[in-house]
PDB file with SEQRES, HELIX, SHEET and CRYST1 records, atoms N, CA, C and O in Angstrom:
SEQRES   1 A   72  MET PRO ARG TRP LYS GLU LEU ARG ARG TYR CYS ILE ASN          
SEQRES   2 A   72  THR GLY TRP GLU LEU TYR LYS SER THR ASP HIS ASP TYR          
SEQRES   3 A   72  PHE ARG LYS ILE GLU GLU ASN GLY VAL VAL LEU ARG THR          
SEQRES   4 A   72  LYS VAL SER ARG GLY SER GLY GLU ILE PRO VAL GLY LEU          
SEQRES   5 A   72  TRP ASN ARG ILE LEU LYS GLN GLN LEU CYS THR THR GLN          
SEQRES   6 A   72  GLU GLU PHE ASN LYS ASN LYS                                  
HELIX    1 AA1 TRP A    4  ASN A   13  1                                  10    
HELIX    2 AA2 VAL A   50  ARG A   55  1                                   6    
HELIX    3 AA3 ILE A   56  GLN A   60  3                                   5    
HELIX    4 AA4 GLN A   65  ASN A   71  1                                   7    
SHEET    1 AA1 3 GLU A  17  SER A  21  0                                        
SHEET    2 AA1 3 HIS A  24  ILE A  30 -1                                        
SHEET    3 AA1 3 VAL A  36  SER A  42 -1                                        
CRYST1    1.000    1.000    1.000  90.00  90.00  90.00 P 1           1          
ATOM      1  N   MET A   1       7.858 -15.385  15.731  1.00  0.00           N  
ATOM      2  CA  MET A   1       7.377 -14.847  14.474  1.00  0.00           C  
ATOM      3  C   MET A   1       7.873 -13.404  14.362  1.00  0.00           C  
ATOM      4  O   MET A   1       8.018 -12.689  15.354  1.00  0.00           O  
ATOM      5  N   PRO A   2       8.129 -13.003  13.102  1.00  0.00           N  
ATOM      6  CA  PRO A   2       8.600 -11.613  12.897  1.00  0.00           C  
ATOM      7  C   PRO A   2       7.499 -10.606  13.157  1.00  0.00           C  
ATOM      8  O   PRO A   2       6.313 -10.936  13.166  1.00  0.00           O  
ATOM      9  N   ARG A   3       7.923  -9.365  13.369  1.00  0.00           N  
ATOM     10  CA  ARG A   3       7.006  -8.282  13.613  1.00  0.00           C  
ATOM     11  C   ARG A   3       6.850  -7.531  12.290  1.00  0.00           C  
ATOM     12  O   ARG A   3       7.688  -7.673  11.399  1.00  0.00           O  
ATOM     13  N   TRP A   4       5.800  -6.744  12.156  1.00  0.00           N  
ATOM     14  CA  TRP A   4       5.588  -5.983  10.925  1.00  0.00           C  
ATOM     15  C   TRP A   4       6.767  -5.008  10.634  1.00  0.00           C  
ATOM     16  O   TRP A   4       7.096  -4.783   9.469  1.00  0.00           O  
ATOM     17  N   LYS A   5       7.392  -4.441  11.667  1.00  0.00           N  
ATOM     18  CA  LYS A   5       8.509  -3.549  11.437  1.00  0.00           C  
ATOM     19  C   LYS A   5       9.712  -4.283  10.842  1.00  0.00           C  
ATOM     20  O   LYS A   5      10.490  -3.704  10.084  1.00  0.00           O  
ATOM     21  N   GLU A   6       9.853  -5.547  11.190  1.00  0.00           N  
ATOM     22  CA  GLU A   6      10.975  -6.366  10.616  1.00  0.00           C  
ATOM     23  C   GLU A   6      10.716  -6.647   9.142  1.00  0.00           C  
ATOM     24  O   GLU A   6      11.647  -6.642   8.337  1.00  0.00           O  
ATOM     25  N   LEU A   7       9.463  -6.890   8.782  1.00  0.00           N  
ATOM     26  CA  LEU A   7       9.109  -7.080   7.388  1.00  0.00           C  
ATOM     27  C   LEU A   7       9.388  -5.780   6.580  1.00  0.00           C  
ATOM     28  O   LEU A   7       9.954  -5.828   5.488  1.00  0.00           O  
ATOM     29  N   ARG A   8       8.982  -4.642   7.138  1.00  0.00           N  
ATOM     30  CA  ARG A   8       9.245  -3.393   6.490  1.00  0.00           C  
ATOM     31  C   ARG A   8      10.733  -3.166   6.281  1.00  0.00           C  
ATOM     32  O   ARG A   8      11.157  -2.765   5.198  1.00  0.00           O  
ATOM     33  N   ARG A   9      11.537  -3.425   7.329  1.00  0.00           N  
ATOM     34  CA  ARG A   9      12.992  -3.244   7.290  1.00  0.00           C  
ATOM     35  C   ARG A   9      13.591  -4.202   6.239  1.00  0.00           C  
ATOM     36  O   ARG A   9      14.497  -3.821   5.498  1.00  0.00           O  
ATOM     37  N   TYR A  10      13.078  -5.451   6.177  1.00  0.00           N  
ATOM     38  CA  TYR A  10      13.575  -6.394   5.165  1.00  0.00           C  
ATOM     39  C   TYR A  10      13.332  -5.856   3.764  1.00  0.00           C  
ATOM     40  O   TYR A  10      14.228  -5.939   2.923  1.00  0.00           O  
ATOM     41  N   CYS A  11      12.157  -5.309   3.481  1.00  0.00           N  
ATOM     42  CA  CYS A  11      11.869  -4.782   2.202  1.00  0.00           C  
ATOM     43  C   CYS A  11      12.816  -3.636   1.809  1.00  0.00           C  
ATOM     44  O   CYS A  11      13.294  -3.548   0.678  1.00  0.00           O  
ATOM     45  N   ILE A  12      13.054  -2.791   2.768  1.00  0.00           N  
ATOM     46  CA  ILE A  12      13.941  -1.604   2.553  1.00  0.00           C  
ATOM     47  C   ILE A  12      15.362  -2.112   2.281  1.00  0.00           C  
ATOM     48  O   ILE A  12      16.021  -1.676   1.337  1.00  0.00           O  
ATOM     49  N   ASN A  13      15.822  -3.046   3.132  1.00  0.00           N  
ATOM     50  CA  ASN A  13      17.212  -3.562   3.032  1.00  0.00           C  
ATOM     51  C   ASN A  13      17.491  -4.367   1.787  1.00  0.00           C  
ATOM     52  O   ASN A  13      18.648  -4.492   1.388  1.00  0.00           O  
ATOM     53  N   THR A  14      16.458  -4.923   1.156  1.00  0.00           N  
ATOM     54  CA  THR A  14      16.661  -5.771  -0.007  1.00  0.00           C  
ATOM     55  C   THR A  14      16.205  -5.144  -1.312  1.00  0.00           C  
ATOM     56  O   THR A  14      16.063  -5.826  -2.327  1.00  0.00           O  
ATOM     57  N   GLY A  15      15.975  -3.821  -1.275  1.00  0.00           N  
ATOM     58  CA  GLY A  15      15.747  -3.093  -2.523  1.00  0.00           C  
ATOM     59  C   GLY A  15      14.316  -3.076  -3.027  1.00  0.00           C  
ATOM     60  O   GLY A  15      14.084  -2.825  -4.210  1.00  0.00           O  
ATOM     61  N   TRP A  16      13.358  -3.337  -2.162  1.00  0.00           N  
ATOM     62  CA  TRP A  16      11.925  -3.241  -2.598  1.00  0.00           C  
ATOM     63  C   TRP A  16      11.548  -1.760  -2.663  1.00  0.00           C  
ATOM     64  O   TRP A  16      12.028  -0.941  -1.879  1.00  0.00           O  
ATOM     65  N   GLU A  17      10.696  -1.452  -3.600  1.00  0.00           N  
ATOM     66  CA  GLU A  17      10.208  -0.051  -3.791  1.00  0.00           C  
ATOM     67  C   GLU A  17       8.902   0.155  -3.022  1.00  0.00           C  
ATOM     68  O   GLU A  17       7.979  -0.649  -3.153  1.00  0.00           O  
ATOM     69  N   LEU A  18       8.817   1.171  -2.258  1.00  0.00           N  
ATOM     70  CA  LEU A  18       7.605   1.571  -1.590  1.00  0.00           C  
ATOM     71  C   LEU A  18       6.810   2.337  -2.624  1.00  0.00           C  
ATOM     72  O   LEU A  18       7.182   3.461  -2.963  1.00  0.00           O  
ATOM     73  N   TYR A  19       5.715   1.767  -3.146  1.00  0.00           N  
ATOM     74  CA  TYR A  19       5.008   2.429  -4.244  1.00  0.00           C  
ATOM     75  C   TYR A  19       3.647   2.993  -3.779  1.00  0.00           C  
ATOM     76  O   TYR A  19       2.992   3.706  -4.539  1.00  0.00           O  
ATOM     77  N   LYS A  20       3.226   2.689  -2.567  1.00  0.00           N  
ATOM     78  CA  LYS A  20       1.912   3.229  -2.077  1.00  0.00           C  
ATOM     79  C   LYS A  20       1.969   3.146  -0.582  1.00  0.00           C  
ATOM     80  O   LYS A  20       2.399   2.152   0.004  1.00  0.00           O  
ATOM     81  N   SER A  21       1.500   4.271   0.044  1.00  0.00           N  
ATOM     82  CA  SER A  21       1.450   4.289   1.497  1.00  0.00           C  
ATOM     83  C   SER A  21       0.104   4.888   1.921  1.00  0.00           C  
ATOM     84  O   SER A  21      -0.169   6.073   1.733  1.00  0.00           O  
ATOM     85  N   THR A  22      -0.706   4.027   2.492  1.00  0.00           N  
ATOM     86  CA  THR A  22      -2.017   4.477   3.003  1.00  0.00           C  
ATOM     87  C   THR A  22      -2.126   3.982   4.457  1.00  0.00           C  
ATOM     88  O   THR A  22      -1.278   4.338   5.276  1.00  0.00           O  
ATOM     89  N   ASP A  23      -3.102   3.205   4.790  1.00  0.00           N  
ATOM     90  CA  ASP A  23      -3.136   2.616   6.112  1.00  0.00           C  
ATOM     91  C   ASP A  23      -2.155   1.429   6.221  1.00  0.00           C  
ATOM     92  O   ASP A  23      -1.869   0.945   7.316  1.00  0.00           O  
ATOM     93  N   HIS A  24      -1.659   0.983   5.083  1.00  0.00           N  
ATOM     94  CA  HIS A  24      -0.608  -0.046   4.942  1.00  0.00           C  
ATOM     95  C   HIS A  24       0.433   0.505   3.999  1.00  0.00           C  
ATOM     96  O   HIS A  24       0.166   1.428   3.229  1.00  0.00           O  
ATOM     97  N   ASP A  25       1.651  -0.081   4.064  1.00  0.00           N  
ATOM     98  CA  ASP A  25       2.685   0.246   3.097  1.00  0.00           C  
ATOM     99  C   ASP A  25       2.734  -0.870   2.076  1.00  0.00           C  
ATOM    100  O   ASP A  25       2.732  -2.048   2.432  1.00  0.00           O  
ATOM    101  N   TYR A  26       2.779  -0.504   0.828  1.00  0.00           N  
ATOM    102  CA  TYR A  26       2.785  -1.473  -0.313  1.00  0.00           C  
ATOM    103  C   TYR A  26       4.161  -1.373  -0.962  1.00  0.00           C  
ATOM    104  O   TYR A  26       4.609  -0.309  -1.391  1.00  0.00           O  
ATOM    105  N   PHE A  27       4.808  -2.537  -1.010  1.00  0.00           N  
ATOM    106  CA  PHE A  27       6.157  -2.641  -1.633  1.00  0.00           C  
ATOM    107  C   PHE A  27       6.088  -3.544  -2.825  1.00  0.00           C  
ATOM    108  O   PHE A  27       5.252  -4.445  -2.898  1.00  0.00           O  
ATOM    109  N   ARG A  28       7.007  -3.287  -3.794  1.00  0.00           N  
ATOM    110  CA  ARG A  28       7.126  -4.171  -4.945  1.00  0.00           C  
ATOM    111  C   ARG A  28       8.613  -4.278  -5.312  1.00  0.00           C  
ATOM    112  O   ARG A  28       9.418  -3.403  -4.994  1.00  0.00           O  
ATOM    113  N   LYS A  29       8.941  -5.378  -5.987  1.00  0.00           N  
ATOM    114  CA  LYS A  29      10.263  -5.623  -6.465  1.00  0.00           C  
ATOM    115  C   LYS A  29      10.187  -6.331  -7.785  1.00  0.00           C  
ATOM    116  O   LYS A  29       9.489  -7.336  -7.919  1.00  0.00           O  
ATOM    117  N   ILE A  30      10.910  -5.810  -8.777  1.00  0.00           N  
ATOM    118  CA  ILE A  30      10.938  -6.429 -10.092  1.00  0.00           C  
ATOM    119  C   ILE A  30      12.183  -7.281 -10.187  1.00  0.00           C  
ATOM    120  O   ILE A  30      13.299  -6.765 -10.125  1.00  0.00           O  
ATOM    121  N   GLU A  31      12.005  -8.569 -10.336  1.00  0.00           N  
ATOM    122  CA  GLU A  31      13.103  -9.527 -10.471  1.00  0.00           C  
ATOM    123  C   GLU A  31      13.788  -9.389 -11.815  1.00  0.00           C  
ATOM    124  O   GLU A  31      13.205  -8.824 -12.739  1.00  0.00           O  
ATOM    125  N   GLU A  32      14.977  -9.875 -11.950  1.00  0.00           N  
ATOM    126  CA  GLU A  32      15.702  -9.843 -13.231  1.00  0.00           C  
ATOM    127  C   GLU A  32      14.966 -10.508 -14.373  1.00  0.00           C  
ATOM    128  O   GLU A  32      15.122 -10.113 -15.528  1.00  0.00           O  
ATOM    129  N   ASN A  33      14.170 -11.509 -14.065  1.00  0.00           N  
ATOM    130  CA  ASN A  33      13.415 -12.224 -15.109  1.00  0.00           C  
ATOM    131  C   ASN A  33      12.100 -11.561 -15.430  1.00  0.00           C  
ATOM    132  O   ASN A  33      11.308 -12.112 -16.195  1.00  0.00           O  
ATOM    133  N   GLY A  34      11.833 -10.366 -14.858  1.00  0.00           N  
ATOM    134  CA  GLY A  34      10.619  -9.613 -15.133  1.00  0.00           C  
ATOM    135  C   GLY A  34       9.442  -9.863 -14.249  1.00  0.00           C  
ATOM    136  O   GLY A  34       8.405  -9.214 -14.380  1.00  0.00           O  
ATOM    137  N   VAL A  35       9.596 -10.828 -13.321  1.00  0.00           N  
ATOM    138  CA  VAL A  35       8.529 -11.133 -12.378  1.00  0.00           C  
ATOM    139  C   VAL A  35       8.405  -9.991 -11.348  1.00  0.00           C  
ATOM    140  O   VAL A  35       9.407  -9.538 -10.794  1.00  0.00           O  
ATOM    141  N   VAL A  36       7.204  -9.546 -11.107  1.00  0.00           N  
ATOM    142  CA  VAL A  36       6.975  -8.446 -10.100  1.00  0.00           C  
ATOM    143  C   VAL A  36       6.446  -9.119  -8.816  1.00  0.00           C  
ATOM    144  O   VAL A  36       5.436  -9.822  -8.811  1.00  0.00           O  
ATOM    145  N   LEU A  37       7.175  -8.865  -7.763  1.00  0.00           N  
ATOM    146  CA  LEU A  37       6.782  -9.372  -6.435  1.00  0.00           C  
ATOM    147  C   LEU A  37       6.137  -8.198  -5.700  1.00  0.00           C  
ATOM    148  O   LEU A  37       6.582  -7.056  -5.814  1.00  0.00           O  
ATOM    149  N   ARG A  38       5.077  -8.502  -4.942  1.00  0.00           N  
ATOM    150  CA  ARG A  38       4.359  -7.441  -4.202  1.00  0.00           C  
ATOM    151  C   ARG A  38       4.054  -7.978  -2.791  1.00  0.00           C  
ATOM    152  O   ARG A  38       3.760  -9.157  -2.590  1.00  0.00           O  
ATOM    153  N   THR A  39       4.143  -7.042  -1.823  1.00  0.00           N  
ATOM    154  CA  THR A  39       3.693  -7.373  -0.488  1.00  0.00           C  
ATOM    155  C   THR A  39       3.087  -6.134   0.209  1.00  0.00           C  
ATOM    156  O   THR A  39       3.380  -4.996  -0.160  1.00  0.00           O  
ATOM    157  N   LYS A  40       2.275  -6.372   1.180  1.00  0.00           N  
ATOM    158  CA  LYS A  40       1.592  -5.259   1.903  1.00  0.00           C  
ATOM    159  C   LYS A  40       2.047  -5.399   3.359  1.00  0.00           C  
ATOM    160  O   LYS A  40       1.997  -6.490   3.927  1.00  0.00           O  
ATOM    161  N   VAL A  41       2.484  -4.305   3.949  1.00  0.00           N  
ATOM    162  CA  VAL A  41       2.966  -4.281   5.333  1.00  0.00           C  
ATOM    163  C   VAL A  41       2.105  -3.437   6.203  1.00  0.00           C  
ATOM    164  O   VAL A  41       1.919  -2.248   5.943  1.00  0.00           O  
ATOM    165  N   SER A  42       1.577  -4.032   7.233  1.00  0.00           N  
ATOM    166  CA  SER A  42       0.711  -3.320   8.170  1.00  0.00           C  
ATOM    167  C   SER A  42       1.541  -2.289   8.957  1.00  0.00           C  
ATOM    168  O   SER A  42       2.735  -2.474   9.193  1.00  0.00           O  
ATOM    169  N   ARG A  43       0.875  -1.216   9.346  1.00  0.00           N  
ATOM    170  CA  ARG A  43       1.555  -0.245  10.185  1.00  0.00           C  
ATOM    171  C   ARG A  43       1.466  -0.589  11.673  1.00  0.00           C  
ATOM    172  O   ARG A  43       1.937   0.154  12.534  1.00  0.00           O  
ATOM    173  N   GLY A  44       0.846  -1.736  11.944  1.00  0.00           N  
ATOM    174  CA  GLY A  44       0.775  -2.194  13.338  1.00  0.00           C  
ATOM    175  C   GLY A  44       2.117  -2.567  13.871  1.00  0.00           C  
ATOM    176  O   GLY A  44       3.068  -2.703  13.102  1.00  0.00           O  
ATOM    177  N   SER A  45       2.232  -2.740  15.173  1.00  0.00           N  
ATOM    178  CA  SER A  45       3.485  -2.986  15.836  1.00  0.00           C  
ATOM    179  C   SER A  45       3.620  -4.432  16.304  1.00  0.00           C  
ATOM    180  O   SER A  45       4.664  -4.801  16.843  1.00  0.00           O  
ATOM    181  N   GLY A  46       2.620  -5.236  16.118  1.00  0.00           N  
ATOM    182  CA  GLY A  46       2.638  -6.592  16.670  1.00  0.00           C  
ATOM    183  C   GLY A  46       3.307  -7.609  15.769  1.00  0.00           C  
ATOM    184  O   GLY A  46       3.847  -7.272  14.716  1.00  0.00           O  
ATOM    185  N   GLU A  47       3.261  -8.848  16.197  1.00  0.00           N  
ATOM    186  CA  GLU A  47       3.806  -9.956  15.440  1.00  0.00           C  
ATOM    187  C   GLU A  47       2.869 -10.328  14.331  1.00  0.00           C  
ATOM    188  O   GLU A  47       1.660 -10.117  14.424  1.00  0.00           O  
ATOM    189  N   ILE A  48       3.442 -10.899  13.245  1.00  0.00           N  
ATOM    190  CA  ILE A  48       2.632 -11.383  12.132  1.00  0.00           C  
ATOM    191  C   ILE A  48       2.177 -12.785  12.503  1.00  0.00           C  
ATOM    192  O   ILE A  48       2.998 -13.610  12.902  1.00  0.00           O  
ATOM    193  N   PRO A  49       0.871 -13.074  12.380  1.00  0.00           N  
ATOM    194  CA  PRO A  49       0.395 -14.408  12.707  1.00  0.00           C  
ATOM    195  C   PRO A  49       1.061 -15.504  11.872  1.00  0.00           C  
ATOM    196  O   PRO A  49       1.388 -15.260  10.710  1.00  0.00           O  
ATOM    197  N   VAL A  50       1.263 -16.657  12.403  1.00  0.00           N  
ATOM    198  CA  VAL A  50       1.998 -17.741  11.808  1.00  0.00           C  
ATOM    199  C   VAL A  50       1.524 -18.088  10.377  1.00  0.00           C  
ATOM    200  O   VAL A  50       2.324 -18.113   9.442  1.00  0.00           O  
ATOM    201  N   GLY A  51       0.257 -18.347  10.229  1.00  0.00           N  
ATOM    202  CA  GLY A  51      -0.282 -18.712   8.945  1.00  0.00           C  
ATOM    203  C   GLY A  51      -0.055 -17.615   7.882  1.00  0.00           C  
ATOM    204  O   GLY A  51       0.351 -17.906   6.757  1.00  0.00           O  
ATOM    205  N   LEU A  52      -0.314 -16.397   8.245  1.00  0.00           N  
ATOM    206  CA  LEU A  52      -0.122 -15.275   7.386  1.00  0.00           C  
ATOM    207  C   LEU A  52       1.359 -15.118   7.030  1.00  0.00           C  
ATOM    208  O   LEU A  52       1.698 -14.882   5.871  1.00  0.00           O  
ATOM    209  N   TRP A  53       2.214 -15.245   8.000  1.00  0.00           N  
ATOM    210  CA  TRP A  53       3.671 -15.136   7.781  1.00  0.00           C  
ATOM    211  C   TRP A  53       4.155 -16.143   6.753  1.00  0.00           C  
ATOM    212  O   TRP A  53       4.907 -15.795   5.844  1.00  0.00           O  
ATOM    213  N   ASN A  54       3.719 -17.409   6.897  1.00  0.00           N  
ATOM    214  CA  ASN A  54       4.127 -18.454   5.958  1.00  0.00           C  
ATOM    215  C   ASN A  54       3.699 -18.113   4.541  1.00  0.00           C  
ATOM    216  O   ASN A  54       4.460 -18.360   3.606  1.00  0.00           O  
ATOM    217  N   ARG A  55       2.522 -17.561   4.348  1.00  0.00           N  
ATOM    218  CA  ARG A  55       2.047 -17.156   3.005  1.00  0.00           C  
ATOM    219  C   ARG A  55       2.877 -16.012   2.482  1.00  0.00           C  
ATOM    220  O   ARG A  55       3.301 -16.026   1.327  1.00  0.00           O  
ATOM    221  N   ILE A  56       3.119 -14.997   3.336  1.00  0.00           N  
ATOM    222  CA  ILE A  56       3.932 -13.825   2.892  1.00  0.00           C  
ATOM    223  C   ILE A  56       5.338 -14.279   2.469  1.00  0.00           C  
ATOM    224  O   ILE A  56       5.854 -13.856   1.435  1.00  0.00           O  
ATOM    225  N   LEU A  57       5.927 -15.126   3.267  1.00  0.00           N  
ATOM    226  CA  LEU A  57       7.291 -15.607   3.008  1.00  0.00           C  
ATOM    227  C   LEU A  57       7.376 -16.353   1.678  1.00  0.00           C  
ATOM    228  O   LEU A  57       8.263 -16.084   0.868  1.00  0.00           O  
ATOM    229  N   LYS A  58       6.473 -17.272   1.460  1.00  0.00           N  
ATOM    230  CA  LYS A  58       6.532 -18.128   0.271  1.00  0.00           C  
ATOM    231  C   LYS A  58       5.926 -17.489  -1.002  1.00  0.00           C  
ATOM    232  O   LYS A  58       6.505 -17.568  -2.085  1.00  0.00           O  
ATOM    233  N   GLN A  59       4.773 -16.870  -0.842  1.00  0.00           N  
ATOM    234  CA  GLN A  59       4.055 -16.368  -2.027  1.00  0.00           C  
ATOM    235  C   GLN A  59       4.386 -14.945  -2.421  1.00  0.00           C  
ATOM    236  O   GLN A  59       4.344 -14.601  -3.602  1.00  0.00           O  
ATOM    237  N   GLN A  60       4.709 -14.128  -1.461  1.00  0.00           N  
ATOM    238  CA  GLN A  60       4.953 -12.717  -1.783  1.00  0.00           C  
ATOM    239  C   GLN A  60       6.433 -12.375  -1.821  1.00  0.00           C  
ATOM    240  O   GLN A  60       6.893 -11.733  -2.765  1.00  0.00           O  
ATOM    241  N   LEU A  61       7.192 -12.798  -0.800  1.00  0.00           N  
ATOM    242  CA  LEU A  61       8.640 -12.469  -0.788  1.00  0.00           C  
ATOM    243  C   LEU A  61       9.463 -13.487  -1.586  1.00  0.00           C  
ATOM    244  O   LEU A  61      10.578 -13.194  -2.016  1.00  0.00           O  
ATOM    245  N   CYS A  62       8.902 -14.682  -1.777  1.00  0.00           N  
ATOM    246  CA  CYS A  62       9.592 -15.741  -2.514  1.00  0.00           C  
ATOM    247  C   CYS A  62      11.017 -15.962  -1.977  1.00  0.00           C  
ATOM    248  O   CYS A  62      11.995 -15.986  -2.724  1.00  0.00           O  
ATOM    249  N   THR A  63      11.083 -16.120  -0.668  1.00  0.00           N  
ATOM    250  CA  THR A  63      12.409 -16.346  -0.014  1.00  0.00           C  
ATOM    251  C   THR A  63      12.232 -17.349   1.124  1.00  0.00           C  
ATOM    252  O   THR A  63      11.131 -17.831   1.391  1.00  0.00           O  
ATOM    253  N   THR A  64      13.343 -17.646   1.782  1.00  0.00           N  
ATOM    254  CA  THR A  64      13.319 -18.564   2.876  1.00  0.00           C  
ATOM    255  C   THR A  64      13.388 -17.792   4.213  1.00  0.00           C  
ATOM    256  O   THR A  64      13.727 -16.609   4.239  1.00  0.00           O  
ATOM    257  N   GLN A  65      13.072 -18.464   5.279  1.00  0.00           N  
ATOM    258  CA  GLN A  65      13.191 -17.860   6.617  1.00  0.00           C  
ATOM    259  C   GLN A  65      14.616 -17.467   6.885  1.00  0.00           C  
ATOM    260  O   GLN A  65      14.847 -16.429   7.506  1.00  0.00           O  
ATOM    261  N   GLU A  66      15.596 -18.250   6.445  1.00  0.00           N  
ATOM    262  CA  GLU A  66      16.987 -18.004   6.683  1.00  0.00           C  
ATOM    263  C   GLU A  66      17.409 -16.742   5.968  1.00  0.00           C  
ATOM    264  O   GLU A  66      18.107 -15.917   6.557  1.00  0.00           O  
ATOM    265  N   GLU A  67      17.002 -16.555   4.689  1.00  0.00           N  
ATOM    266  CA  GLU A  67      17.365 -15.360   3.919  1.00  0.00           C  
ATOM    267  C   GLU A  67      16.693 -14.128   4.558  1.00  0.00           C  
ATOM    268  O   GLU A  67      17.316 -13.071   4.656  1.00  0.00           O  
ATOM    269  N   PHE A  68      15.448 -14.257   4.986  1.00  0.00           N  
ATOM    270  CA  PHE A  68      14.774 -13.188   5.656  1.00  0.00           C  
ATOM    271  C   PHE A  68      15.533 -12.750   6.908  1.00  0.00           C  
ATOM    272  O   PHE A  68      15.756 -11.556   7.113  1.00  0.00           O  
ATOM    273  N   ASN A  69      15.932 -13.710   7.744  1.00  0.00           N  
ATOM    274  CA  ASN A  69      16.670 -13.418   8.980  1.00  0.00           C  
ATOM    275  C   ASN A  69      17.974 -12.718   8.735  1.00  0.00           C  
ATOM    276  O   ASN A  69      18.383 -11.881   9.539  1.00  0.00           O  
ATOM    277  N   LYS A  70      18.651 -13.039   7.632  1.00  0.00           N  
ATOM    278  CA  LYS A  70      19.929 -12.407   7.332  1.00  0.00           C  
ATOM    279  C   LYS A  70      19.756 -10.910   6.910  1.00  0.00           C  
ATOM    280  O   LYS A  70      20.670 -10.101   7.070  1.00  0.00           O  
ATOM    281  N   ASN A  71      18.595 -10.586   6.384  1.00  0.00           N  
ATOM    282  CA  ASN A  71      18.406  -9.224   5.807  1.00  0.00           C  
ATOM    283  C   ASN A  71      17.418  -8.376   6.570  1.00  0.00           C  
ATOM    284  O   ASN A  71      17.108  -7.269   6.130  1.00  0.00           O  
ATOM    285  N   LYS A  72      16.908  -8.847   7.698  1.00  0.00           N  
ATOM    286  CA  LYS A  72      15.914  -8.040   8.422  1.00  0.00           C  
ATOM    287  C   LYS A  72      16.533  -6.944   9.281  1.00  0.00           C  
ATOM    288  O   LYS A  72      15.813  -6.195   9.940  1.00  0.00           O  
TER     289      LYS A  72                                                      
END                                                                             
């Protein structure tokens, strides 16, 4: 499973905007069709739990594991 730092790096590498930084980092990306994608990245250093990772990948990033791996 990916680590939180890999998710943060993915967001930066793929053009997500860091719009809020508190105890977590909040990123957003506006797609060409006007859809706004949002995700929250923990400042922790550990791995992302499997169930949570699957939700982040599909519902928040709207990408595949393969695409994530290419851009992390």
